[in-house]
Kinemage of the C-alpha trace (Angstrom):
@kinemage 1
@onewidth
@group {chain A} dominant
@subgroup {mainchain}
@vectorlist {calphas} color= white
{ca met a 1} P -18.936 -4.897 11.417
{ca arg a 2} L -20.672 -1.624 10.544
{ca leu a 3} L -19.122 1.833 10.747
{ca ile a 4} L -21.693 4.580 11.332
{ca ile a 5} L -20.706 8.106 10.248
{ca gln a 6} L -22.460 11.381 11.027
{ca pro a 7} L -21.972 14.657 9.096
{ca ala a 8} L -19.070 16.729 10.403
{ca ala a 9} L -17.674 20.244 10.420
{ca gly a 10} L -14.804 21.879 12.242
{ca leu a 11} L -12.457 18.879 12.102
{ca arg a 12} L -9.297 19.852 13.968
{ca gly a 13} L -6.224 18.345 15.552
{ca ser a 14} L -2.660 17.149 15.167
{ca ile a 15} L -2.517 13.380 14.727
{ca ser a 16} L -0.059 10.568 14.177
{ca ile a 17} L -0.722 8.144 11.331
{ca pro a 18} L 0.204 4.429 11.598
{ca gly a 19} L 3.396 3.146 9.986
{ca asp a 20} L 3.849 2.805 6.254
{ca lys a 21} L 2.385 -0.480 5.068
{ca ser a 22} L 4.739 -0.965 2.113
{ca ile a 23} L 7.825 -0.290 4.224
{ca ser a 24} L 6.549 -2.495 7.084
{ca his a 25} L 6.295 -5.482 4.710
{ca arg a 26} L 9.727 -4.918 3.206
{ca ala a 27} L 11.495 -4.144 6.480
{ca val a 28} L 10.480 -7.428 8.085
{ca val a 29} L 11.456 -9.419 4.969
{ca leu a 30} L 14.914 -7.812 4.865
{ca ala a 31} L 15.306 -8.341 8.611
{ca ala a 32} L 14.563 -12.036 8.083
{ca leu a 33} L 17.290 -12.199 5.406
{ca ala a 34} L 19.843 -10.394 7.572
{ca glu a 35} L 22.520 -12.059 9.666
{ca gly a 36} L 21.702 -11.151 13.251
{ca ala a 37} L 18.996 -9.344 15.178
{ca ser a 38} L 17.025 -6.412 13.784
{ca arg a 39} L 14.682 -4.084 15.620
{ca ile a 40} L 11.793 -2.490 13.761
{ca ser a 41} L 9.913 0.294 15.558
{ca gly a 42} L 6.562 1.736 14.544
{ca trp a 43} L 5.740 -1.350 12.454
{ca leu a 44} L 2.157 -1.468 11.180
{ca pro a 45} L 0.149 -4.236 12.958
{ca ser a 46} L -2.401 -4.555 10.150
{ca gly a 47} L -3.899 -7.746 8.786
{ca asp a 48} L -1.826 -7.630 5.614
{ca cys a 49} L 1.455 -7.032 7.457
{ca trp a 50} L 0.740 -9.849 9.927
{ca ala a 51} L 0.321 -12.166 6.926
{ca thr a 52} L 3.943 -11.440 5.980
{ca val a 53} L 5.168 -11.976 9.555
{ca asn a 54} L 3.297 -15.264 9.870
{ca gly a 55} L 4.664 -16.467 6.538
{ca leu a 56} L 8.228 -15.737 7.660
{ca arg a 57} L 7.635 -17.446 10.998
{ca ala a 58} L 6.464 -20.551 9.127
{ca leu a 59} L 9.788 -20.437 7.240
{ca gly a 60} L 11.706 -20.599 10.526
{ca val a 61} L 12.265 -16.921 11.349
{ca gln a 62} L 11.933 -15.926 15.022
{ca ile a 63} L 9.939 -12.693 15.280
{ca glu a 64} L 9.158 -11.334 18.746
{ca val a 65} L 6.660 -8.552 19.438
{ca leu a 66} L 8.270 -6.305 22.046
{ca asn a 67} L 5.514 -3.701 22.336
{ca glu a 68} L 2.153 -3.437 20.631
{ca thr a 69} L -0.728 -0.977 20.539
{ca glu a 70} L -3.697 -0.834 18.214
{ca thr a 71} L -1.721 1.150 15.645
{ca ser a 72} L 1.957 0.325 16.209
{ca ala a 73} L 4.310 -2.484 17.175
{ca asp a 74} L 8.015 -2.933 17.861
{ca leu a 75} L 9.473 -6.147 16.477
{ca leu a 76} L 12.700 -8.013 17.205
{ca val a 77} L 13.602 -10.211 14.251
{ca gln a 78} L 16.320 -12.868 14.472
{ca gly a 79} L 17.509 -13.012 10.873
{ca val a 80} L 18.409 -16.407 9.411
{ca gly a 81} L 20.650 -15.076 6.643
{ca leu a 82} L 20.244 -15.648 2.941
{ca asn a 83} L 20.214 -19.434 3.207
{ca gly a 84} L 18.639 -20.201 6.570
{ca phe a 85} L 14.984 -20.738 5.710
{ca arg a 86} L 13.326 -24.088 6.366
{ca asp a 87} L 10.467 -25.999 4.771
{ca pro a 88} L 7.116 -24.877 6.229
{ca ala a 89} L 4.696 -27.431 7.646
{ca gly a 90} L 2.070 -26.533 5.044
{ca pro a 91} L 0.919 -23.847 2.616
{ca leu a 92} L 1.649 -20.252 3.607
{ca asn a 93} L -1.566 -18.292 4.109
{ca cys a 94} L -1.098 -14.810 2.652
{ca gln a 95} L -4.678 -13.852 3.619
{ca gly a 96} L -5.730 -11.035 1.267
{ca ser a 97} L -2.285 -9.464 0.882
{ca gly a 98} L -0.980 -9.116 -2.660
{ca thr a 99} L 2.245 -7.655 -1.276
{ca thr a 100} L 2.816 -10.696 0.940
{ca ile a 101} L 2.345 -13.297 -1.777
{ca arg a 102} L 4.507 -11.457 -4.309
{ca leu a 103} L 7.341 -10.625 -1.904
{ca leu a 104} L 7.417 -14.198 -0.601
{ca ala a 105} L 7.435 -15.522 -4.173
{ca gly a 106} L 10.566 -13.473 -4.866
{ca leu a 107} L 12.165 -14.508 -1.593
{ca leu a 108} L 11.465 -18.216 -2.161
{ca ala a 109} L 12.572 -18.191 -5.809
{ca gly a 110} L 16.191 -18.528 -4.639
{ca gln a 111} L 15.586 -21.064 -1.847
{ca pro a 112} L 15.938 -24.865 -2.265
{ca leu a 113} L 12.381 -25.299 -0.972
{ca asp a 114} L 9.000 -26.363 -2.335
{ca val a 115} L 6.326 -24.012 -0.964
{ca ile a 116} L 2.647 -23.314 -1.663
{ca leu a 117} L 1.485 -19.688 -1.340
{ca asp a 118} L -2.251 -19.194 -0.955
{ca gly a 119} L -4.826 -16.825 0.519
{ca his a 120} L -8.505 -16.063 0.788
{ca thr a 121} L -11.004 -15.673 -2.045
{ca gly a 122} L -10.107 -12.045 -2.762
{ca leu a 123} L -6.418 -12.865 -3.194
{ca arg a 124} L -7.238 -15.820 -5.436
{ca arg a 125} L -8.726 -13.384 -7.952
{ca arg a 126} L -5.500 -11.390 -8.348
{ca pro a 127} L -3.105 -11.907 -11.291
{ca met a 128} L 0.173 -13.668 -10.512
{ca glu a 129} L 1.723 -14.399 -13.912
{ca arg a 130} L 3.176 -10.891 -13.930
{ca val a 131} L 5.461 -11.914 -11.052
{ca ala a 132} L 5.842 -15.571 -12.041
{ca arg a 133} L 7.194 -14.841 -15.537
{ca pro a 134} L 10.381 -12.944 -14.589
{ca leu a 135} L 11.086 -15.360 -11.724
{ca arg a 136} L 10.786 -18.306 -14.140
{ca arg a 137} L 13.203 -16.570 -16.508
{ca met a 138} L 15.653 -16.374 -13.601
{ca gly a 139} L 15.391 -20.142 -13.079
{ca ala a 140} L 12.672 -20.708 -10.476
{ca asn a 141} L 9.892 -23.219 -11.066
{ca ile a 142} L 6.646 -21.390 -10.328
{ca gln a 143} L 3.191 -22.767 -11.022
{ca thr a 144} L 0.072 -20.632 -10.847
{ca thr a 145} L -3.566 -21.707 -10.879
{ca asp a 146} L -4.921 -20.332 -14.140
{ca gly a 147} L -2.637 -17.356 -13.616
{ca arg a 148} L -3.782 -16.774 -10.036
{ca pro a 149} L -3.110 -18.168 -6.543
{ca pro a 150} L -2.404 -20.699 -5.185
{ca leu a 151} L 1.242 -20.513 -6.302
{ca arg a 152} L 3.724 -23.347 -6.013
{ca val a 153} L 7.292 -22.050 -5.776
{ca gln a 154} L 10.196 -24.460 -6.235
{ca gly a 155} L 13.304 -22.338 -5.890
{ca gly a 156} L 16.927 -22.953 -6.648
{ca arg a 157} L 19.901 -21.536 -8.527
{ca leu a 158} L 19.013 -18.272 -10.219
{ca gln a 159} L 20.613 -16.344 -13.067
{ca gly a 160} L 20.588 -12.679 -13.912
{ca ile a 161} L 18.163 -11.307 -16.479
{ca glu a 162} L 17.248 -8.013 -18.105
{ca phe a 163} L 13.596 -7.423 -17.319
{ca glu a 164} L 11.372 -4.913 -19.092
{ca met a 165} L 8.427 -4.369 -16.750
{ca pro a 166} L 5.251 -4.315 -18.890
{ca ile a 167} L 3.160 -2.767 -16.093
{ca pro a 168} L 4.362 -0.440 -13.306
{ca ser a 169} L 4.224 -2.512 -10.104
{ca gly a 170} L 6.179 -1.986 -6.905
{ca gln a 171} L 5.266 -5.493 -5.771
{ca val a 172} L 6.599 -7.191 -8.908
{ca lys a 173} L 9.755 -5.075 -8.903
{ca ser a 174} L 10.371 -5.893 -5.228
{ca ala a 175} L 9.888 -9.614 -5.880
{ca val a 176} L 12.508 -9.536 -8.645
{ca leu a 177} L 14.927 -7.520 -6.489
{ca leu a 178} L 14.572 -10.042 -3.661
{ca ala a 179} L 15.215 -12.921 -6.070
{ca ala a 180} L 18.220 -10.987 -7.414
{ca leu a 181} L 19.939 -11.446 -4.038
{ca phe a 182} L 20.398 -15.106 -4.995
{ca ala a 183} L 21.316 -14.679 -8.678
{ca asp a 184} L 24.716 -15.549 -10.147
{ca ser a 185} L 24.825 -12.404 -12.325
{ca pro a 186} L 23.348 -8.898 -12.178
{ca ile a 187} L 19.679 -8.142 -12.675
{ca val a 188} L 18.640 -5.124 -14.758
{ca ile a 189} L 15.064 -3.847 -14.474
{ca his a 190} L 13.584 -1.277 -16.839
{ca gln a 191} L 10.526 0.449 -15.382
{ca pro a 192} L 7.868 2.004 -17.648
{ca gly a 193} L 7.658 4.955 -15.241
{ca pro a 194} L 8.175 5.912 -11.595
{ca val a 195} L 7.361 3.028 -9.231
{ca arg a 196} L 7.632 3.094 -5.426
{ca asp a 197} L 11.275 2.516 -4.539
{ca his a 198} L 11.301 1.635 -0.834
{ca leu a 199} L 13.148 -1.674 -1.284
{ca glu a 200} L 15.941 -0.090 -3.320
{ca arg a 201} L 16.486 2.504 -0.602
{ca met a 202} L 16.459 -0.131 2.143
{ca leu a 203} L 18.859 -2.446 0.287
{ca asn a 204} L 21.340 0.371 -0.253
{ca ala a 205} L 21.110 1.265 3.430
{ca arg a 206} L 21.934 -2.362 4.273
{ca gly a 207} L 25.038 -2.549 2.094
{ca val a 208} L 23.569 -3.975 -1.126
{ca gln a 209} L 24.573 -1.528 -3.858
{ca val a 210} L 21.510 -1.157 -6.076
{ca glu a 211} L 22.150 1.316 -8.906
{ca val a 212} L 19.231 3.500 -9.989
{ca thr a 213} L 19.568 5.561 -13.173
{ca gly a 214} L 16.297 7.153 -14.217
{ca asn a 215} L 13.840 4.285 -14.617
{ca thr a 216} L 16.564 1.615 -14.860
{ca ile a 217} L 17.664 -0.407 -11.829
{ca lys a 218} L 20.708 -2.686 -11.627
{ca ser a 219} L 21.106 -5.099 -8.739
{ca pro a 220} L 24.509 -6.716 -8.133
{ca ala a 221} L 25.297 -10.413 -8.222
{ca gly a 222} L 26.917 -12.454 -5.510
{ca val a 223} L 25.438 -10.797 -2.432
{ca glu a 224} L 27.097 -12.460 0.556
{ca lys a 225} L 25.075 -11.043 3.415
{ca ile a 226} L 22.612 -8.390 4.497
{ca ser a 227} L 23.270 -6.271 7.558
{ca pro a 228} L 20.668 -6.184 10.350
{ca leu a 229} L 18.124 -3.352 10.468
{ca asp a 230} L 17.454 -0.794 13.153
{ca val a 231} L 14.646 1.244 11.701
{ca glu a 232} L 11.622 3.305 12.685
{ca ile a 233} L 8.798 3.055 10.157
{ca pro a 234} L 7.459 6.475 9.035
{ca ala a 235} L 3.746 7.239 8.758
{ca asp a 236} L 1.945 5.918 5.680
{ca phe a 237} L 0.975 8.568 3.124
{ca ser a 238} L -1.698 6.221 1.753
{ca ser a 239} L -3.370 6.264 5.179
{ca ala a 240} L -2.727 9.960 5.790
{ca val a 241} L -4.820 10.883 2.756
{ca phe a 242} L -8.099 10.054 4.520
{ca pro a 243} L -7.923 12.649 7.326
{ca leu a 244} L -6.185 14.995 4.862
{ca val a 245} L -9.115 14.908 2.403
{ca ala a 246} L -11.623 14.996 5.268
{ca ala a 247} L -10.062 18.302 6.400
{ca leu a 248} L -10.211 19.698 2.852
{ca leu a 249} L -13.909 18.861 2.419
{ca ala a 250} L -15.456 19.447 5.855
{ca pro a 251} L -16.238 23.142 6.556
{ca glu a 252} L -14.037 25.122 8.955
{ca ser a 253} L -11.496 22.326 9.321
{ca glu a 254} L -7.730 22.220 9.783
{ca val a 255} L -5.801 19.023 10.489
{ca thr a 256} L -2.059 18.427 10.815
{ca leu a 257} L -0.463 15.026 10.256
{ca thr a 258} L 2.997 14.339 11.686
{ca arg a 259} L 6.073 12.522 10.319
{ca val a 260} L 4.507 11.278 7.077
{ca asn a 261} L 6.544 9.520 4.382
{ca val a 262} L 6.502 11.872 1.388
{ca asn a 263} L 8.531 9.716 -1.011
{ca glu a 264} L 7.796 11.206 -4.441
{ca thr a 265} L 6.913 7.780 -5.881
{ca arg a 266} L 3.938 7.748 -3.486
{ca thr a 267} L 2.655 11.331 -3.384
{ca gly a 268} L 0.866 11.687 -6.701
{ca leu a 269} L -2.371 12.527 -4.894
{ca leu a 270} L -0.655 15.386 -3.061
{ca asp a 271} L 0.321 16.919 -6.401
{ca val a 272} L -3.177 16.368 -7.773
{ca leu a 273} L -4.880 17.963 -4.755
{ca arg a 274} L -2.639 21.003 -5.013
{ca glu a 275} L -3.560 21.355 -8.685
{ca met a 276} L -7.202 21.100 -7.606
{ca gln a 277} L -6.422 24.182 -5.431
{ca ala a 278} L -6.280 22.367 -2.085
{ca asp a 279} L -4.767 24.291 0.824
{ca val a 280} L -2.071 21.744 1.754
{ca thr a 281} L 1.320 22.591 3.275
{ca leu a 282} L 4.373 20.440 4.010
{ca leu a 283} L 6.041 21.164 7.362
{ca asp a 284} L 9.427 20.309 8.923
{ca gln a 285} L 10.752 18.387 5.936
{ca asn a 286} L 13.638 16.046 6.718
{ca glu a 287} L 14.925 12.548 6.008
{ca ala a 288} L 15.306 9.336 8.010
{ca tyr a 289} L 16.523 5.876 6.969
{ca gly a 290} L 16.709 7.029 3.351
{ca glu a 291} L 13.071 8.181 3.188
{ca pro a 292} L 11.851 11.808 3.025
{ca leu a 293} L 9.492 12.813 5.863
{ca ala a 294} L 7.280 15.828 6.542
{ca gly a 295} L 4.310 17.032 8.493
{ca ile a 296} L 1.246 17.808 6.387
{ca ser a 297} L -1.292 20.525 7.181
{ca ala a 298} L -4.650 20.606 5.359
{ca arg a 299} L -7.402 23.243 5.557
{ca ser a 300} L -10.933 23.436 4.154
{ca ser a 301} L -10.694 24.238 0.452
{ca ala a 302} L -12.850 24.888 -2.606
{ca leu a 303} L -11.569 22.322 -5.098
{ca arg a 304} L -11.819 22.281 -8.874
{ca gly a 305} L -11.923 19.264 -11.185
{ca met a 306} L -9.050 18.148 -13.405
{ca val a 307} L -7.769 15.321 -15.609
{ca ile a 308} L -5.486 12.686 -14.049
{ca gln a 309} L -3.512 10.385 -16.350
{ca gly a 310} L -0.059 9.079 -17.270
{ca asp a 311} L 2.743 8.677 -14.722
{ca thr a 312} L 0.724 10.429 -12.027
{ca val a 313} L -1.630 7.433 -11.923
{ca val a 314} L 1.187 5.102 -10.864
{ca arg a 315} L 2.210 7.495 -8.083
{ca met a 316} L -1.301 7.442 -6.562
{ca ile a 317} L -2.556 3.982 -7.519
{ca asp a 318} L -3.887 3.271 -4.003
{ca glu a 319} L -5.582 6.658 -3.598
{ca phe a 320} L -8.294 6.687 -6.256
{ca pro a 321} L -11.260 5.874 -3.984
{ca ile a 322} L -10.511 8.926 -1.821
{ca leu a 323} L -9.726 11.022 -4.912
{ca ala a 324} L -13.214 10.142 -6.175
{ca val a 325} L -14.716 11.445 -2.917
{ca ala a 326} L -12.775 14.706 -3.226
{ca ala a 327} L -13.928 15.014 -6.846
{ca thr a 328} L -17.602 14.805 -5.833
{ca gln a 329} L -17.096 18.109 -3.993
{ca ala a 330} L -14.934 19.772 -6.676
{ca arg a 331} L -16.233 22.302 -9.173
{ca gly a 332} L -16.432 20.869 -12.680
{ca arg a 333} L -15.438 17.539 -14.161
{ca thr a 334} L -12.704 15.237 -12.841
{ca val a 335} L -11.488 12.549 -15.259
{ca val a 336} L -9.241 9.576 -14.454
{ca arg a 337} L -7.525 7.763 -17.348
{ca asp a 338} L -4.784 5.107 -17.694
{ca ala a 339} L -5.881 3.389 -14.456
{ca thr a 340} L -6.913 -0.073 -15.707
{ca glu a 341} L -4.784 -1.553 -12.898
{ca leu a 342} L -7.520 -0.484 -10.459
{ca arg a 343} L -9.675 -3.311 -11.777
{ca leu a 344} L -7.145 -5.826 -10.381
{ca lys a 345} L -6.991 -4.690 -6.749
{ca glu a 346} L -8.807 -6.181 -3.737
{ca thr a 347} L -11.923 -5.499 -5.789
{ca asp a 348} L -12.519 -4.004 -9.200
{ca arg a 349} L -11.916 -0.578 -7.653
{ca ile a 350} L -13.347 1.326 -10.593
{ca lys a 351} L -16.626 -0.577 -10.528
{ca ala a 352} L -16.893 -0.714 -6.724
{ca thr a 353} L -16.063 2.953 -6.147
{ca val a 354} L -18.594 4.128 -8.722
{ca glu a 355} L -21.298 1.779 -7.431
{ca glu a 356} L -20.981 2.790 -3.789
{ca leu a 357} L -20.593 6.537 -4.255
{ca arg a 358} L -23.580 6.565 -6.599
{ca lys a 359} L -25.648 5.236 -3.695
{ca met a 360} L -24.809 8.510 -1.951
{ca gly a 361} L -25.791 10.605 -4.947
{ca ala a 362} L -22.437 11.046 -6.677
{ca gln a 363} L -22.569 11.847 -10.379
{ca met a 364} L -20.042 9.313 -11.660
{ca ile a 365} L -19.412 7.342 -14.829
{ca ala a 366} L -17.217 4.217 -14.956
{ca cys a 367} L -14.833 3.979 -17.924
{ca pro a 368} L -12.695 0.999 -19.010
{ca asp a 369} L -9.505 2.631 -17.658
{ca gly a 370} L -10.901 4.990 -15.006
{ca phe a 371} L -13.933 7.110 -14.225
{ca glu a 372} L -15.486 10.558 -14.529
{ca val a 373} L -16.958 12.595 -11.680
{ca his a 374} L -19.182 15.651 -12.141
{ca gly a 375} L -19.276 17.998 -9.177
{ca pro a 376} L -19.912 19.528 -6.841
{ca thr a 377} L -22.662 17.181 -5.630
{ca arg a 378} L -24.568 17.158 -2.365
{ca leu a 379} L -24.001 13.657 -1.072
{ca lys a 380} L -26.692 11.972 0.980
{ca gly a 381} L -26.171 9.492 3.774
{ca ala a 382} L -26.832 5.898 2.738
{ca val a 383} L -26.070 2.294 3.530
{ca val a 384} L -22.957 1.411 1.540
{ca asp a 385} L -20.666 -1.625 1.398
{ca ser a 386} L -16.873 -1.864 1.482
{ca gln a 387} L -17.066 -4.754 -1.017
{ca gly a 388} L -14.108 -6.215 0.865
{ca asp a 389} L -11.814 -3.269 0.026
{ca his a 390} L -10.205 -1.447 2.962
{ca arg a 391} L -9.401 1.700 0.993
{ca leu a 392} L -12.917 1.971 -0.384
{ca ala a 393} L -14.335 1.548 3.137
{ca met a 394} L -12.247 4.467 4.449
{ca ala a 395} L -13.096 6.633 1.445
{ca leu a 396} L -16.801 6.031 2.059
{ca ala a 397} L -16.295 7.082 5.682
{ca val a 398} L -14.877 10.421 4.506
{ca ala a 399} L -17.806 10.778 2.098
{ca gly a 400} L -20.116 10.228 5.071
{ca leu a 401} L -18.528 13.168 6.885
{ca val a 402} L -19.694 15.577 4.148
{ca ala a 403} L -23.032 13.890 3.361
{ca glu a 404} L -26.475 14.950 4.561
{ca gly a 405} L -27.664 12.426 7.139
{ca gln a 406} L -26.189 9.262 8.543
{ca thr a 407} L -23.987 6.916 6.523
{ca ile a 408} L -23.574 3.237 7.407
{ca ile a 409} L -20.639 1.273 5.972
{ca thr a 410} L -21.107 -2.497 6.086
{ca asn a 411} L -18.218 -4.995 6.121
{ca ala a 412} L -16.072 -2.264 7.664
{ca glu a 413} L -13.798 -4.748 9.448
{ca val a 414} L -11.574 -4.817 6.329
{ca ile a 415} L -10.256 -1.383 7.339
{ca ala a 416} L -7.908 -3.207 9.726
{ca asp a 417} L -6.067 -4.599 6.680
{ca ser a 418} L -4.203 -1.288 6.441
{ca tyr a 419} L -5.404 1.182 9.102
{ca pro a 420} L -6.078 -0.252 12.555
{ca gly a 421} L -7.493 2.521 14.729
{ca phe a 422} L -9.104 4.368 11.818
{ca ser a 423} L -12.400 5.099 13.585
{ca arg a 424} L -10.567 6.306 16.691
{ca met a 425} L -8.506 8.676 14.544
{ca leu a 426} L -11.700 10.184 13.101
{ca ser a 427} L -13.001 10.704 16.615
{ca gln a 428} L -9.762 12.441 17.606
{ca ile a 429} L -10.258 15.144 14.973
{ca gly a 430} L -13.890 15.696 15.947
{ca ala a 431} L -15.906 13.298 13.801
{ca arg a 432} L -18.874 11.419 15.230
{ca val a 433} L -18.366 7.756 14.422
{ca glu a 434} L -19.586 4.510 15.900
{ca leu a 435} L -18.669 0.863 15.398
{ca ala a 436} L -21.573 -1.557 15.563
């Protein structure tokens, strides 16, 4: 599939963003572990989230789709409790979803089952020892394939451990917290910095008392049951950033996004854009289901370059492709450091982002742990490739909106991994886009 983008100005509108991907994964997993029926509204029907649903169905969980549109679904999940999973008929296909394979590894670590977790070529490149090691210490038998998928998980009786996370990872932390539900003694996790905390919030809301003190998390032992969920998934900040940055860069633009999750462990890019002098305002701030929500208004802005490093990197780890696009239009030099983790995403995001934006004329330099961008630069329309990375594909679409001439993004179908309806959203705010 190709996505064709024309230059744009005057982007305007108030739009709803699809549900948070991270919360959608975790909500359906907790609903499966609950005793009784859970209803999840506004769930994200993306490729990655369906991989989690299909894995749980293969483990014996009944999940009914009550309503579904291109961008949202309502699910009814009949939870099987902590010990109600069954042996699947074959390997579980996690597609390209790193979240799916790591969450299911944590879930299965405490089950008396023998399960293979696999996925497509992109997933088979991603490191899995970082999640396998703490789960082995807890007592699970987990085999990787040269440190990568496929994984074989043979679960059983687990014990508590004290785990010093070497790398900030919400997926690894969530896997350990899920395994902790089956441990015979408490689990203590020490984080190297702020890491997205959606699962901790959801567990506490369901009656599992997870203690959070600074960057230390303690999960209790002897959990007897999890209460059913009745939750509405908020909009995903990691998806909201694309129309947000488009409004900042396109002339005479103003876009408002509604009911976005503004959890501080996720909004590093918001802080960075404000420091770059972006005209961004939070509206109607409130809270629902333990998560902070707000509308976000963004207006055309003259940005300036800056240095991004340290804990801020963890809080915006999924947003660097779109940050790179913003930096091409900023005055001066933008430098990203401490972001080696980007080389272990769906693609080597440092290499891929630099390669594709250079095709459009961006002045960029790849570094071992990040990149440098020299701006502002007049981008030119070009034929570019997603390289199999949904976030890079959407960032290139935003670059196309401020480029001279037509931009064609090949392999654009991967956008559906996280943002179904992306091209329609661009049309709603006044962009000229075409799928071919």
